[in-house]
LUMBADO-863647 format. One line per field, with one value per residue: residue number from 0; residue in one letter; chain; x, y negated, z of N, C-alpha, C, CB in turn. Coordinates in pm, 1 decimal. Glycine has a CB too. Layout:
<rofis>
nr (NUM_...)
rest (A_...)
kette (A_...)
n.x (X_...)
n.y (Y_...)
n.z (Z_...)
ca.x (X_...)
ca.y (Y_...)
ca.z (Z_...)
c.x (X_...)
c.y (Y_...)
c.z (Z_...)
cb.x (X_...)
cb.y (Y_...)
cb.z (Z_...)
</rofis>
This chain:
<rofis>
nr (0_1_2_3_4_5_6_7_8_9_10_11_12_13_14_15_16_17_18_19_20_21_22_23_24_25_26_27_28_29_30_31_32_33_34_35_36_37_38_39_40_41_42_43_44_45_46_47_48_49_50_51_52_53_54_55_56_57_58_59_60_61_62_63_64_65_66_67_68_69_70_71_72_73_74_75_76_77_78_79_80_81_82_83_84_85_86_87_88_89_90_91_92_93_94_95_96_97_98_99_100_101_102_103_104_105_106_107_108_109_110_111_112_113_114_115_116_117_118_119_120_121_122_123_124_125_126_127_128_129_130_131_132_133_134_135_136_137_138_139_140_141_142_143_144_145)
rest (M_S_K_A_F_T_K_E_D_D_A_P_L_E_R_S_T_R_T_R_T_T_P_G_L_P_P_G_A_P_N_Y_M_T_T_N_G_A_K_R_L_R_A_E_L_T_N_A_D_G_E_R_A_A_E_I_A_R_I_L_A_S_V_T_I_V_E_R_P_I_E_T_P_E_A_V_V_I_G_A_K_V_E_L_R_D_A_D_G_N_T_A_S_Y_R_I_V_G_V_D_E_Q_H_F_E_P_G_W_V_S_W_T_S_P_I_G_R_S_L_L_G_T_E_V_G_E_R_V_L_L_E_V_D_G_N_P_R_K_F_T_I_V_R_I_D_F)
kette (A_A_A_A_A_A_A_A_A_A_A_A_A_A_A_A_A_A_A_A_A_A_A_A_A_A_A_A_A_A_A_A_A_A_A_A_A_A_A_A_A_A_A_A_A_A_A_A_A_A_A_A_A_A_A_A_A_A_A_A_A_A_A_A_A_A_A_A_A_A_A_A_A_A_A_A_A_A_A_A_A_A_A_A_A_A_A_A_A_A_A_A_A_A_A_A_A_A_A_A_A_A_A_A_A_A_A_A_A_A_A_A_A_A_A_A_A_A_A_A_A_A_A_A_A_A_A_A_A_A_A_A_A_A_A_A_A_A_A_A_A_A_A_A_A_A)
n.x (4002.8_3918.0_3846.3_3681.9_3481.2_3313.4_3083.6_3180.4_3309.0_3538.8_3483.4_3297.1_2923.4_2755.0_2501.9_2274.8_2266.3_2087.6_1772.9_1449.4_1237.3_904.8_667.7_541.1_622.2_813.7_1172.0_1329.6_1138.4_929.7_745.4_430.2_163.9_-204.1_-319.8_-529.3_-480.5_-243.7_-326.6_-502.2_-328.1_-173.8_-359.2_-397.3_-166.8_-186.9_-313.1_-190.8_70.9_416.9_527.3_354.2_332.7_574.5_599.8_421.1_517.7_759.2_666.2_527.6_753.6_849.9_708.1_578.2_358.0_81.8_-93.7_-434.7_-559.8_-670.4_-863.0_-1049.7_-838.0_-787.2_-694.4_-639.8_-484.7_-298.1_-494.1_-724.0_-1061.6_-1203.5_-1439.7_-1590.1_-1729.8_-1838.4_-1888.5_-2153.3_-2273.4_-2204.0_-2047.8_-1759.4_-1567.2_-1286.4_-1036.5_-730.3_-450.5_-169.5_60.1_65.3_-178.1_-390.6_-535.4_-746.9_-990.3_-1266.5_-1205.9_-1005.8_-704.6_-347.8_-115.5_78.1_-11.4_-131.5_-392.8_-409.4_-184.8_-268.0_-463.7_-379.0_-311.9_-504.8_-787.4_-1131.4_-1353.3_-1165.0_-1076.6_-994.5_-803.9_-868.1_-741.4_-959.1_-1060.0_-922.3_-977.3_-961.9_-1100.9_-1278.8_-1294.2_-1477.2_-1359.0_-1548.9_-1604.3_-1412.0_-1309.0_-1272.3)
n.y (1217.5_1192.3_891.8_939.1_1083.0_925.1_667.4_433.8_155.2_-23.4_-221.4_-519.9_-543.8_-561.0_-711.5_-586.8_-681.6_-591.0_-583.1_-504.4_-254.8_-240.2_-105.6_216.5_168.1_332.5_351.2_126.2_83.3_-127.7_-394.3_-400.4_-597.2_-725.5_-1002.6_-1098.3_-994.8_-1141.2_-1402.9_-1399.6_-1348.6_-1606.8_-1763.9_-1685.7_-1756.6_-2027.7_-2067.3_-1933.7_-1880.8_-1868.3_-1546.4_-1409.6_-1567.3_-1595.4_-1320.2_-1277.1_-1470.8_-1329.0_-1102.4_-1223.0_-1321.3_-1089.5_-960.8_-808.2_-929.0_-813.7_-853.5_-891.0_-709.4_-805.5_-661.5_-394.4_-126.7_220.6_408.0_466.3_183.1_-12.6_-220.8_-157.8_-45.2_258.3_469.6_785.2_1110.9_1409.8_1761.2_1827.7_1569.9_1372.4_1057.8_849.7_555.6_386.0_118.7_65.1_-68.4_-287.6_-179.6_-372.9_-495.2_-320.5_-315.4_-506.8_-464.2_-208.1_121.6_30.4_165.4_217.0_204.8_379.3_575.5_911.9_943.6_725.6_796.6_1023.4_934.9_712.5_650.7_815.9_911.0_825.4_1100.0_1291.9_1537.1_1535.2_1640.9_1545.3_1463.0_1423.0_1295.8_1482.1_1725.6_1891.8_1800.1_1824.4_1605.1_1403.8_1156.2_892.4_629.5_324.9_26.0_-335.7)
n.z (2955.4_2641.3_2458.7_2255.3_2333.2_2493.3_2567.4_2546.0_2347.5_2186.3_2002.8_1938.0_1938.0_1648.2_1462.6_1258.4_898.0_722.6_590.5_695.6_574.1_471.4_651.7_549.4_295.6_37.2_42.7_-143.3_-302.6_-496.4_-330.1_-399.3_-430.0_-477.1_-670.5_-502.5_-260.4_-188.0_-198.5_39.4_220.7_204.7_273.9_547.1_643.4_688.0_923.3_1098.6_1374.4_1508.8_1563.7_1396.3_1180.9_1076.9_1006.8_800.1_605.3_549.3_446.7_212.0_75.4_0.9_-203.6_-511.4_-722.3_-848.9_-1137.3_-1213.8_-1473.3_-1800.7_-1953.4_-1825.6_-1766.4_-1893.4_-1718.0_-1393.9_-1194.3_-964.8_-761.5_-907.2_-843.4_-762.9_-833.8_-704.8_-732.8_-570.3_-617.2_-504.1_-526.9_-347.6_-292.2_-328.7_-284.5_-347.4_-320.4_-488.1_-335.2_-218.6_38.8_232.4_241.7_268.9_503.5_480.1_389.6_426.9_277.0_106.0_14.0_23.6_-241.2_-192.7_-41.3_26.9_-97.0_-263.8_-440.7_-549.9_-709.6_-883.6_-1210.2_-1325.0_-1513.5_-1619.7_-1568.0_-1501.8_-1272.2_-917.5_-638.2_-319.9_6.4_247.9_560.4_682.6_533.8_241.8_-68.7_-366.9_-628.8_-893.5_-1126.6_-1177.6_-1209.1_-1309.0_-1197.8_-1151.2)
ca.x (3901.3_3933.9_3754.9_3573.1_3366.7_3252.5_2997.0_3247.8_3341.6_3624.9_3420.2_3166.3_2831.7_2706.0_2364.1_2248.5_2215.4_1978.4_1637.6_1377.8_1138.3_785.0_627.1_464.8_668.6_926.8_1290.4_1386.6_1016.0_886.1_628.7_330.7_56.3_-271.0_-340.6_-626.1_-423.7_-161.0_-431.4_-564.1_-239.2_-157.4_-482.1_-409.1_-47.0_-198.1_-376.3_-75.8_194.2_485.3_567.8_278.5_359.8_726.7_588.9_351.4_617.3_851.1_578.1_501.9_868.1_920.9_585.8_570.0_237.7_5.9_-204.4_-555.7_-567.7_-753.7_-951.8_-1055.5_-763.4_-869.3_-646.1_-626.3_-377.2_-289.7_-595.6_-857.7_-1164.5_-1225.1_-1567.8_-1572.4_-1835.9_-1806.8_-1982.7_-2290.2_-2344.8_-2158.3_-1952.7_-1660.3_-1489.9_-1148.5_-947.1_-579.2_-384.8_-39.7_76.3_39.2_-334.7_-471.6_-644.9_-837.6_-1121.6_-1290.5_-1195.5_-872.7_-582.3_-220.5_-72.3_186.8_-69.0_-170.8_-505.7_-369.6_-78.4_-349.4_-554.4_-293.1_-299.0_-606.6_-881.9_-1276.7_-1396.3_-1053.5_-1094.1_-872.9_-818.7_-819.5_-782.7_-1044.9_-1080.8_-847.2_-1041.9_-946.5_-1241.0_-1266.1_-1400.7_-1452.2_-1340.9_-1685.0_-1576.7_-1276.5_-1344.5_-1187.3)
ca.y (1247.0_1112.7_802.6_985.5_1150.2_839.5_563.0_302.4_114.7_-149.2_-323.3_-566.3_-500.2_-649.7_-707.1_-543.7_-780.4_-513.6_-615.9_-399.8_-235.5_-262.7_37.2_281.0_170.3_406.5_287.2_75.0_62.2_-277.6_-418.3_-447.5_-665.9_-769.0_-1141.6_-1130.7_-985.5_-1255.1_-1520.4_-1377.1_-1344.7_-1719.0_-1834.1_-1651.7_-1828.9_-2152.0_-2062.2_-1828.3_-1948.6_-1790.6_-1407.0_-1363.2_-1664.4_-1537.3_-1187.9_-1318.8_-1540.3_-1237.9_-1022.6_-1292.4_-1336.5_-966.9_-897.7_-815.5_-963.1_-725.6_-942.3_-811.7_-698.2_-882.4_-563.4_-284.5_-15.8_361.6_462.1_382.8_94.5_-95.6_-334.5_-80.5_30.3_388.5_549.9_932.5_1198.9_1552.6_1859.1_1796.8_1446.9_1294.2_949.1_785.2_461.6_330.8_36.6_92.7_-188.9_-267.6_-155.2_-500.7_-546.0_-213.2_-335.9_-596.3_-400.3_-39.9_171.1_5.2_254.6_177.5_290.4_486.6_675.8_1040.4_910.8_625.3_852.4_1107.1_860.0_650.9_708.6_926.1_850.5_864.0_1233.7_1369.6_1570.0_1525.3_1691.9_1448.3_1505.5_1327.9_1311.0_1600.4_1823.3_1872.7_1785.9_1785.0_1489.7_1359.8_1004.5_846.4_479.7_231.4_-111.8_-425.3)
ca.z (2867.0_2506.9_2439.0_2152.4_2410.9_2571.9_2497.0_2544.9_2222.5_2191.4_1891.0_1974.9_1872.8_1562.9_1422.9_1094.7_836.4_641.3_604.8_725.2_480.4_508.5_678.6_454.3_159.1_35.0_45.3_-270.4_-382.3_-501.5_-228.8_-466.0_-382.8_-587.5_-644.7_-408.5_-134.9_-162.2_-172.3_153.7_308.6_203.8_369.8_699.9_703.1_709.4_1038.2_1183.2_1415.7_1572.2_1508.2_1281.0_1060.6_1016.8_943.2_663.3_523.6_534.7_350.4_87.5_19.0_-59.9_-280.4_-628.9_-741.1_-978.9_-1185.0_-1257.0_-1622.7_-1873.7_-1982.8_-1729.1_-1818.7_-1897.6_-1601.2_-1250.5_-1171.7_-845.6_-806.3_-947.1_-767.1_-820.9_-781.7_-720.1_-684.3_-565.6_-690.0_-421.1_-540.4_-263.0_-365.8_-248.8_-347.6_-302.8_-400.0_-468.9_-307.9_-178.1_165.9_340.5_224.2_260.9_611.8_458.4_358.8_449.8_145.6_53.0_27.8_-35.3_-364.7_-148.3_45.1_-52.3_-202.9_-379.3_-525.1_-636.3_-791.7_-966.2_-1366.7_-1340.4_-1590.4_-1600.8_-1614.2_-1451.9_-1136.0_-838.5_-504.9_-218.1_143.3_305.3_689.5_691.6_460.9_94.9_-143.2_-521.1_-679.1_-1040.2_-1119.0_-1256.5_-1278.7_-1275.6_-1217.1_-1076.1)
c.x (3913.8_3813.3_3655.1_3467.5_3277.2_3166.6_3063.8_3304.7_3428.1_3555.6_3310.9_3054.2_2799.0_2568.5_2351.6_2205.7_2122.0_1850.6_1543.2_1265.6_1002.6_709.0_528.1_513.8_822.7_1058.3_1320.9_1253.5_979.0_753.7_525.1_212.2_-69.7_-273.2_-419.4_-554.7_-320.4_-236.1_-471.2_-452.5_-170.6_-251.2_-449.3_-268.4_-75.9_-241.4_-275.8_31.9_286.4_547.4_465.4_301.6_478.2_696.0_521.8_445.6_719.6_784.5_570.0_637.4_924.5_805.5_622.7_414.8_186.1_-103.9_-307.4_-543.5_-672.0_-885.5_-931.2_-970.7_-832.4_-793.8_-635.6_-493.3_-384.3_-404.7_-724.4_-928.3_-1209.6_-1345.0_-1551.6_-1695.3_-1790.7_-1911.1_-2147.7_-2336.9_-2284.1_-2077.4_-1892.9_-1604.1_-1377.6_-1083.4_-801.3_-515.6_-241.8_-51.0_37.0_-87.5_-416.8_-575.6_-746.0_-976.7_-1148.9_-1283.0_-1087.6_-754.5_-478.3_-180.7_34.8_124.3_-127.7_-298.0_-480.9_-260.6_-167.0_-432.1_-497.0_-288.8_-411.4_-718.0_-1029.0_-1299.1_-1278.6_-1120.6_-960.7_-908.2_-764.0_-854.4_-842.9_-1087.4_-1010.1_-886.2_-1002.4_-1089.5_-1194.8_-1360.2_-1372.3_-1457.6_-1474.4_-1693.0_-1459.1_-1315.4_-1243.1_-1273.6)
c.y (1163.3_1019.7_833.1_1027.3_1068.1_740.1_450.5_269.4_-10.7_-270.4_-386.5_-527.4_-585.9_-615.2_-668.5_-654.3_-722.4_-558.0_-481.3_-374.0_-231.3_-119.2_83.9_270.7_242.3_334.9_261.8_57.2_-84.1_-265.6_-490.9_-503.0_-715.0_-929.4_-1175.5_-1101.4_-1095.9_-1389.6_-1518.4_-1402.6_-1519.6_-1815.5_-1817.6_-1727.2_-1962.2_-2164.9_-1992.3_-1927.8_-1838.5_-1669.1_-1389.1_-1458.1_-1610.4_-1402.9_-1208.3_-1382.7_-1413.6_-1137.3_-1099.0_-1319.6_-1209.0_-911.0_-928.1_-814.8_-872.1_-795.5_-820.8_-812.0_-780.6_-789.0_-450.6_-176.0_122.6_434.0_386.5_316.1_53.2_-215.4_-255.8_-41.2_139.6_455.7_706.5_1008.3_1331.8_1638.9_1862.2_1661.7_1334.5_1184.5_900.2_679.5_413.5_210.3_49.5_-41.5_-165.6_-238.7_-246.0_-562.1_-442.6_-214.6_-428.0_-565.1_-252.2_24.0_127.1_95.4_189.6_272.5_396.7_590.8_807.1_1024.8_825.7_713.7_942.6_1035.0_773.6_719.6_808.7_839.3_906.8_1007.6_1330.2_1418.8_1577.5_1602.4_1581.9_1509.0_1394.0_1362.9_1449.0_1736.9_1784.8_1894.3_1754.1_1685.3_1463.6_1207.9_975.8_675.6_413.4_92.3_-193.9_-527.5)
c.z (2754.5_2498.1_2331.9_2217.1_2500.3_2510.9_2473.6_2388.4_2238.6_2099.6_1956.8_1884.2_1771.1_1506.3_1262.4_1037.3_712.3_683.4_620.9_620.1_521.8_545.6_585.4_299.5_129.4_7.8_-109.2_-349.0_-381.5_-391.0_-322.0_-391.5_-498.3_-555.5_-525.7_-281.6_-99.6_-134.8_-32.2_262.1_321.9_301.6_527.5_742.5_722.1_870.3_1164.1_1232.9_1478.4_1479.5_1378.0_1141.9_996.5_948.7_809.9_583.7_478.9_410.2_211.2_18.6_-52.0_-163.1_-409.5_-688.9_-881.5_-1010.1_-1209.0_-1423.5_-1678.6_-1899.5_-1878.6_-1820.7_-1801.1_-1777.1_-1496.9_-1240.2_-1028.4_-862.6_-829.7_-829.6_-850.3_-731.7_-827.7_-690.0_-699.9_-626.2_-617.1_-433.0_-450.3_-327.0_-274.1_-327.5_-275.7_-381.6_-376.8_-452.8_-256.2_-28.3_268.6_297.5_244.0_393.9_599.0_444.5_395.3_290.8_68.3_108.5_-38.8_-139.2_-330.8_-90.4_-42.1_-131.4_-289.4_-482.2_-601.2_-727.6_-894.7_-1105.9_-1407.2_-1430.9_-1567.5_-1649.2_-1543.6_-1317.2_-1065.1_-712.3_-414.2_-82.5_207.7_453.2_732.3_630.2_309.5_15.7_-281.7_-562.7_-838.5_-1040.6_-1209.4_-1285.7_-1213.0_-1311.7_-1144.4_-989.6)
cb.x (3774.5_3939.3_3816.1_3610.9_3422.3_3340.3_2879.8_3375.0_3218.2_3782.2_3363.2_3168.7_2738.8_2798.9_2297.3_2136.7_2329.0_1983.3_1597.5_1329.4_1162.4_722.0_572.7_331.2_668.5_907.4_1399.3_1501.2_898.4_836.7_674.4_296.2_123.0_-419.1_-401.2_-759.6_-364.7_-71.3_-565.8_-628.5_-135.9_-161.8_-643.3_-416.2_75.0_-296.0_-509.5_11.0_163.1_403.7_546.2_121.6_385.3_853.8_508.6_229.4_697.1_881.7_424.8_422.2_950.8_969.7_435.2_652.3_235.1_-46.7_-165.4_-708.0_-591.2_-678.4_-934.5_-1224.3_-630.2_-856.1_-539.9_-639.8_-380.7_-131.2_-547.5_-833.3_-1283.8_-1082.3_-1718.5_-1463.2_-1966.1_-1785.2_-1904.2_-2275.3_-2491.6_-2092.9_-2010.0_-1555.6_-1563.8_-1048.6_-980.2_-510.2_-464.8_50.7_188.4_163.5_-374.5_-378.3_-592.8_-802.7_-1141.2_-1472.5_-1304.0_-841.2_-598.4_-113.1_-12.3_291.6_-187.0_-190.9_-619.1_-286.3_49.5_-431.8_-633.4_-163.4_-153.2_-670.0_-838.9_-1373.9_-1403.3_-907.3_-1168.4_-827.6_-744.3_-885.8_-668.7_-1164.3_-1230.9_-833.0_-1202.6_-833.2_-1348.0_-1288.1_-1377.0_-1565.0_-1177.2_-1828.8_-1709.0_-1131.8_-1487.2_-1092.8)
cb.y (1236.0_1213.0_689.8_1093.6_1252.0_783.5_525.2_306.8_93.4_-111.2_-251.5_-706.8_-470.9_-666.5_-851.6_-427.3_-871.2_-358.3_-702.5_-417.5_-128.8_-343.7_55.5_227.2_18.1_503.5_371.5_180.2_147.1_-337.3_-517.3_-354.9_-785.4_-693.1_-1199.8_-1054.2_-856.8_-1271.7_-1508.7_-1237.2_-1219.6_-1739.3_-1751.6_-1463.4_-1821.2_-2210.6_-1983.3_-1694.8_-2069.5_-1752.3_-1273.6_-1362.4_-1821.6_-1505.7_-1085.2_-1415.4_-1671.0_-1168.3_-1002.8_-1425.8_-1385.3_-843.9_-953.9_-716.5_-1124.3_-568.4_-1045.1_-887.0_-559.1_-932.9_-518.3_-236.0_-14.2_458.3_511.5_481.7_-24.1_-156.9_-421.9_50.0_-55.9_477.8_481.4_983.1_1180.1_1595.3_2023.1_1820.2_1470.6_1366.2_837.3_877.3_360.5_444.7_-96.7_173.9_-267.0_-387.9_-131.1_-626.5_-604.3_-83.9_-369.8_-653.9_-411.3_-0.2_145.0_-137.5_396.2_167.2_196.0_438.2_603.0_1162.4_866.0_471.0_926.0_1191.8_782.2_646.8_793.0_991.9_864.2_764.7_1243.4_1280.1_1697.7_1372.4_1830.8_1301.2_1557.4_1314.8_1303.4_1618.7_1825.9_1979.6_1661.9_1904.2_1331.0_1421.7_937.5_893.2_372.2_274.5_-142.0_-501.6)
cb.z (2925.0_2370.7_2417.6_2061.1_2496.4_2642.1_2567.0_2659.5_2139.3_2132.4_1750.3_1984.8_1944.9_1464.1_1456.5_1060.4_797.6_658.2_480.2_856.5_417.6_399.4_815.6_470.1_115.0_-55.4_124.3_-345.6_-328.3_-682.9_-86.0_-544.5_-313.0_-605.7_-754.1_-426.8_-124.9_-277.0_-261.8_154.6_259.1_79.9_340.6_741.1_621.6_604.2_1006.8_1071.6_1520.8_1678.7_1634.5_1326.3_1102.4_1149.1_1032.1_677.4_616.3_682.9_414.0_112.8_115.3_66.8_-246.3_-669.9_-749.9_-948.5_-1330.8_-1197.0_-1666.7_-2005.6_-2125.9_-1682.9_-1753.3_-2061.8_-1615.8_-1115.2_-1265.8_-830.1_-950.9_-1032.1_-724.7_-819.6_-851.8_-631.8_-753.6_-427.5_-678.2_-268.1_-506.4_-172.6_-446.4_-200.7_-382.4_-310.7_-381.4_-595.2_-211.2_-212.9_179.5_340.2_84.7_250.1_727.0_364.6_218.3_532.4_79.0_80.2_-28.6_67.0_-479.8_-49.3_131.7_44.3_-155.6_-305.0_-447.2_-561.5_-711.9_-901.7_-1388.3_-1177.3_-1729.3_-1680.4_-1794.6_-1434.1_-1123.4_-809.2_-485.0_-236.2_228.1_216.9_716.6_816.5_493.5_40.3_-80.9_-615.2_-586.2_-1147.0_-1186.9_-1152.1_-1261.8_-1368.2_-1168.9_-1175.9)
</rofis>
């Protein structure tokens, strides 16, 4: 049988030198994080040890910090808190953050998530279709804040 059809290999195994991407981050995309998120991770790093400390250090080394704008922008950007209202008057609120900080608070969503991508760049008064709990719902942007 030809060696091409066996699992044997004459070359020794080599470790990949390629760094792993952050889960939820598209390949090649910057690892954005808000100033607040980086501050929280730095605080966690002081108490972390072992694998978690190494993971936090890796995350912090890979992030591009998104500074809070001096004035509230007209359109939704990373770091913004977006308040929405549907036709029945029900409200929802989301803060658009980086993939490594979305777990810090309820209502924080990654800029790469379907909700985050739908909200980025929208302005007050615009209508958006979001999938919430598996159901598509129409909302109007009522406020953008930080």
